[in-house]
N, C-alpha and C positions, 0 to 999 in steps of 0.2 A: 432391458431398459435402453431407450434411445438417448444418446448423448447429443448435446447441442452441436450443430455443424461448426466447423472451423471456418471463420470468415477472415480473410486478409484483405485489407484495403490500402489504396495509395496513401502516402503520408498526408496528414491533415494538419494544417497550420493552427487549428484550434486546440490540439492536444496539450501543448504547453500551458495554454490559458485554463483549460479544464483542470490540469494539475494544480495550478496556482490557486484556483477557487477552492478546491478540495483541501489542499495543503493549508490554506489560511483557516478553514474550518477546524482542521485537526489541531493547528497551533492554538487556536482559541480554546478548544476543548481540553488540550493537554498542558498548555503553558510550557514551563521550563522542564516538565517531566520528559518531554521529547527533546533529546539532545540535538537530533537532526531529523529533517523530513525531506526525503529525496524522491524525485521522479526517476523511476528505474524501468527497465524493460524496453521493449521495442518502440513504444510510443514516445519514449524520451530521446530517440535518436532521429535528428532532423533528416528528412529526405528518404527514409526507408519505408517500405510497405510494412504493415503491422496489423495484428488483431486489434480492433478498436477497444482495448481494455487499458484503462489507466492503472499502472502498477505504482504503488507508493511504498517506500520503505521508511519506517519510523525507527530511529535508534533510541533505545532507552537504557537506563542503568542496569536493570535486572528484569528478566522475564518472570522470575519467581513472584514478582509483585503484580502479576497480570490483573488481579482484582482492582488494582489502583487505576489501571487504564481502561479496562473493559467497559465499565459503566459510561465513561465519557465518550468512547467511540460508539457505543450503542446509542447514546443520546443524539448523535449526529447522523445516525442512519446506517451504521455498519454492524454486521452480525458476526460474533466470534464463531469460528468453525473449529470446534474441538476435535473433530475427526481428522484434522490435518496430520499426516504421518511424519512430517518434518518437525521434530521436537526442538530444533535450534531456533525456532521462531514461533510467534503467535500469528494466526492468520485470520483476517476479517474479510467479509464480502459485503457487497451492497445488499440492501433490502430488495425483495422481489418487486419487479416493476420499475426499478430505477436503473440508471446507466451502469454498466458493468465496470466495477472497480475492485481491485485487489489491494489489500493493505497487509504488508509484511512487517511485523514488529520483531526486531532483533536487538540483542544486547549490543551496546556501544563497543565493548571489547572485541566481539566477533566481527563487527563491521570494520573496525580499525585494522584487525589482523588481515582482512581480505582486501583492504584498500591499498592498491599498489602506489598510489600517489602520496602516501604519507611516509 
C-alpha cells in the first residue's frame, strides 16, 4: 500500500485563519461541551515550514462520552477514526476530497496536566 507523500511547505499566513474558521464551526457544533479549542501542531507556529495540515485539539470533560461529541463533529464534516492506537484521545479526520485536517479530542484533565503554562 502506497502512503501519501510527506509535503512540507513554507509558512502560510492563511493557516491561522483556516483554524479560526474550522474552530468556529466546532464551537457552534459542540457549544460549551468543548472546554477549549486550540490550534496545535506545526501550522500553529508562525514562520516555520510545515505539512499543510491544520491540527486542532478539543478539550472535553470526558472521552467516555464520545457519543455526545461524535454526531456533532460528523455533522460538520469530520469522521471519527476508531483505529487510532492512542487511546488517550479521540481522533477525527476530514471527509475525503476536503482539506486535510486532524481533530484531536482529549480530556481537559490530561490537557491541564501537560500544559506547562498553568
